[in-house]
C-alpha positions as CSV (number, residue, x, y, z in Angstrom):
1,M,-18.6,-17.5,-17.0
2,D,-20.0,-15.9,-20.0
3,P,-18.4,-14.6,-23.0
4,F,-16.3,-11.3,-22.6
5,K,-14.1,-8.8,-25.0
6,V,-10.8,-8.2,-24.1
7,I,-7.7,-6.0,-24.7
8,I,-4.5,-6.7,-23.9
9,V,-1.7,-3.9,-23.0
10,E,1.6,-5.7,-23.5
11,D,5.1,-4.0,-24.9
12,V,7.4,-7.3,-24.5
13,P,6.1,-9.5,-27.8
14,L,7.2,-12.9,-26.0
15,E,4.9,-12.0,-22.9
16,L,2.0,-10.9,-25.2
17,K,2.3,-14.0,-27.1
18,G,2.3,-15.9,-23.9
19,T,-0.9,-14.2,-22.5
20,E,-3.1,-15.0,-25.5
21,G,-2.3,-18.4,-25.6
22,I,-3.0,-18.4,-21.8
23,F,-6.6,-16.9,-23.3
24,K,-7.2,-19.4,-26.0
25,N,-5.9,-22.2,-24.1
26,E,-7.8,-21.6,-20.2
27,I,-10.4,-18.6,-20.8
28,P,-12.2,-19.6,-24.3
29,E,-15.2,-16.9,-23.1
30,A,-12.6,-14.4,-23.9
31,E,-12.9,-12.8,-27.1
32,I,-9.1,-10.8,-27.8
33,I,-10.5,-7.5,-30.0
34,G,-7.1,-6.5,-29.9
35,T,-3.4,-5.7,-28.3
36,A,-1.6,-2.7,-27.7
37,E,2.0,-1.6,-27.1
38,D,1.7,1.7,-25.7
39,E,-0.2,4.5,-24.4
40,T,-0.7,6.1,-28.0
41,S,-1.9,2.6,-29.3
42,Y,-4.1,1.6,-26.3
43,W,-6.6,4.6,-26.8
44,R,-6.7,4.6,-30.5
45,L,-7.8,1.0,-29.9
46,I,-10.3,1.5,-27.0
47,K,-11.9,4.4,-28.9
48,K,-12.8,1.7,-31.9
49,V,-13.8,-1.1,-29.9
50,K,-14.8,-1.3,-26.4
51,P,-13.9,-3.9,-24.2
52,D,-15.3,-5.9,-20.8
53,L,-12.0,-5.9,-19.7
54,V,-8.7,-4.7,-20.1
55,L,-5.4,-7.0,-19.2
56,L,-2.6,-3.9,-18.4
57,D,1.0,-4.3,-18.0
58,L,2.5,-1.8,-15.5
59,G,5.9,-1.5,-17.2
60,L,5.2,-0.1,-21.1
61,G,8.4,1.4,-22.8
62,G,10.7,1.3,-19.6
63,S,8.2,3.4,-17.8
64,T,5.9,2.3,-14.6
65,T,3.8,5.5,-14.0
66,I,2.2,5.1,-17.8
67,G,0.7,1.8,-16.8
68,V,-1.0,3.7,-13.9
69,E,-2.2,6.7,-15.8
70,I,-3.8,4.4,-18.1
71,C,-6.2,2.7,-15.5
72,R,-7.1,5.7,-13.9
73,H,-7.8,7.2,-17.0
74,T,-9.7,4.4,-18.1
75,K,-11.6,3.8,-15.1
76,E,-12.4,7.8,-15.0
77,S,-13.6,7.5,-18.8
78,Y,-15.5,3.7,-19.4
79,P,-16.1,2.7,-15.3
80,E,-17.8,0.1,-16.5
81,V,-14.9,-1.8,-18.0
82,K,-12.9,-4.1,-15.6
83,V,-9.2,-3.2,-15.3
84,L,-7.0,-6.2,-14.4
85,I,-3.1,-5.2,-13.7
86,F,-0.8,-8.4,-14.7
87,T,2.6,-7.1,-14.1
88,G,6.2,-8.5,-13.9
89,E,6.9,-5.4,-11.6
90,I,7.1,-7.5,-8.9
91,L,9.2,-6.2,-6.1
92,N,7.8,-2.2,-6.6
93,E,5.0,-2.2,-3.5
94,K,4.3,1.6,-4.2
95,L,3.0,0.8,-7.3
96,W,0.8,-1.3,-6.4
97,V,-0.6,0.9,-4.4
98,D,-0.6,3.7,-6.9
99,V,-2.5,1.3,-9.2
100,L,-5.1,0.4,-6.5
101,D,-5.8,3.9,-5.9
102,A,-6.2,4.5,-9.6
103,G,-9.1,2.2,-9.4
104,C,-8.0,-1.3,-10.9
105,D,-10.3,-4.2,-10.1
106,G,-6.9,-6.7,-9.1
107,I,-3.3,-7.3,-9.6
108,C,-2.1,-10.7,-10.6
109,L,2.3,-10.3,-10.6
110,K,4.0,-12.5,-13.4
111,S,5.4,-15.0,-11.0
112,G,4.5,-18.2,-10.0
113,E,0.8,-19.2,-10.9
114,L,0.8,-16.1,-13.6
115,L,-2.5,-15.2,-14.6
116,T,-5.6,-18.4,-14.0
117,R,-9.3,-18.6,-15.3
118,G,-10.0,-18.5,-11.6
119,D,-8.8,-14.9,-11.4
120,V,-10.1,-13.5,-14.6
121,A,-13.5,-15.3,-13.4
122,S,-13.5,-13.2,-10.1
123,V,-13.0,-10.1,-11.6
124,M,-15.8,-10.6,-14.5
125,S,-17.8,-11.5,-11.7
126,G,-17.7,-8.3,-10.4
127,K,-15.7,-9.0,-7.5
128,K,-13.2,-6.8,-6.5
129,M,-9.3,-6.5,-5.7
130,V,-8.8,-9.9,-6.9
131,F,-5.1,-10.8,-6.1
132,N,-3.0,-14.3,-7.3
133,Q,-1.2,-16.2,-5.0
134,P,2.4,-14.5,-5.1
135,I,0.7,-10.9,-4.5
136,L,-1.5,-12.4,-2.0
137,S,1.4,-13.9,-0.2
138,K,3.3,-10.4,0.2
139,I,0.1,-8.9,1.3
140,L,-0.2,-11.8,3.8
141,E,3.4,-11.2,5.2
142,R,2.8,-7.2,5.6
143,F,-0.7,-7.7,7.4
144,K,1.1,-10.1,9.7
145,Y,3.9,-7.7,10.6
146,S,1.4,-4.8,11.0
147,V,-0.6,-7.1,13.3
148,N,2.6,-8.0,15.1
149,S,3.6,-4.7,15.4
150,Q,0.1,-3.3,16.7
151,L,0.5,-6.1,19.7
152,L,4.0,-5.0,20.6
153,R,3.3,-1.7,20.7
154,Q,0.3,-2.5,22.7
155,E,1.9,-4.5,25.5
156,A,5.0,-1.8,25.6
157,L,2.2,1.1,26.3
158,I,0.7,-1.4,29.5
159,N,3.8,-3.0,30.5
160,Y,5.9,0.4,30.9
161,E,2.5,2.5,32.3
162,I,2.3,4.8,29.5
163,D,-0.5,7.1,29.3
164,E,-1.9,9.0,26.6
165,Y,-0.4,12.2,27.9
166,D,2.9,10.2,27.9
167,E,2.4,8.7,24.0
168,R,1.6,12.4,22.9
169,F,4.7,14.2,25.0
170,L,6.8,11.4,23.4
171,R,5.3,12.0,19.8
172,H,5.5,15.4,19.6
173,L,9.4,15.4,21.2
174,A,9.8,12.9,18.2
175,L,8.5,15.2,15.7
176,G,10.6,17.8,16.9
177,Y,8.1,20.1,19.2
178,T,10.1,21.9,22.0
179,K,7.9,21.6,25.4
180,E,6.8,25.1,25.5
181,Q,4.5,24.5,22.1
182,I,3.6,21.0,23.4
183,T,1.9,22.5,26.0
184,N,0.1,24.7,23.4
185,L,-1.8,21.7,21.9
186,R,-5.4,21.1,22.5
187,G,-6.2,19.4,25.5
188,M,-2.7,19.1,27.1
189,P,-3.3,20.1,30.7
190,F,0.5,20.8,31.4
191,G,3.2,23.4,31.7
192,V,6.4,23.4,31.0
193,K,7.5,22.4,34.6
194,S,5.3,19.7,34.5
195,L,6.3,18.3,31.3
196,E,10.0,18.3,32.3
197,K,8.9,16.1,35.6
198,R,6.8,13.8,33.3
199,Q,9.9,13.2,31.1
200,N,12.0,12.8,34.2
201,E,9.5,9.9,34.8
202,L,9.3,8.6,31.8
203,V,13.5,8.2,32.0
204,N,12.9,6.0,34.9
205,K,10.4,3.9,33.5
206,L,12.0,3.2,30.3
207,F,15.8,3.0,31.0
208,S,16.7,0.1,33.9
209,D,20.3,1.7,34.7
210,G,22.6,4.3,33.4
211,K,19.8,7.0,33.4
212,A,22.4,9.9,33.8
213,G,22.3,12.0,30.9
214,V,19.6,10.8,29.1
215,N,18.0,13.8,27.5
216,A,15.0,13.9,25.4
217,T,16.5,12.7,22.2
218,R,17.6,9.7,23.6
219,L,13.8,9.2,25.5
220,V,12.6,9.1,22.0
221,V,14.8,6.7,20.5
222,K,14.2,4.3,23.3
223,A,10.2,5.0,22.7
224,I,11.0,3.5,19.4
225,E,13.5,0.8,20.5
226,L,10.5,-0.1,22.7
227,R,7.5,0.0,20.3
228,I,5.9,2.7,22.5
229,L,6.2,4.9,19.3
230,D,5.3,3.8,15.9
231,I,8.1,5.6,13.8
232,D,5.6,4.9,10.4
233,N,2.6,6.8,12.0
234,L,4.6,9.7,14.0
235,R,2.0,12.6,13.2
236,P,0.9,15.9,15.3
237,D,-2.4,15.7,16.7
238,E,-4.5,18.9,14.3
239,D,-4.5,21.7,16.2
């Protein structure tokens, strides 16, 4: 790894000392050209000395949004500067998404193996989306859940013989559309009477017993329970 310059943004003195120790002992190629404990001192510093890498904590002064905005504005103003997040926000997944959208080069959680030479080397070599083991484990868990959910949904569509129009009908019922509104959707070749018949057919498919009194609401709930509808992706068709 070639020599490079780094600014560390960290507002907890003890954690700053530990991070400096990691660079000193594990990454001697790094020259720490400055540290900042808040947004003001960071911008004052980077205007004087431009780094190759900014190691950025997200929780500064009790605020998590400041770190995201520092990342966003740094990548906008200095696109060649790499920003590696090193954060103790180990449960705030929304914050990780925000800082990825802000353009960071990677995220390392202050958990488990902490910051390694390999993480920093990957970022400095130009790799994007560099993550340490703690966040990789969480990403993998979400990925497996997402894939399994998709497989369960595909199986449900096949097992209950749900076609495209059934899915669109159920999805828009779940979104609060009336049957009259659904008939007006682009490419929906059914009138209200036909949709009522389709609703009855769906009730027969999804309810093995106790079909009496099953209204549209119960039908939609059943479709969600069976994974026919993805509750995280209930969106109307484009007009």
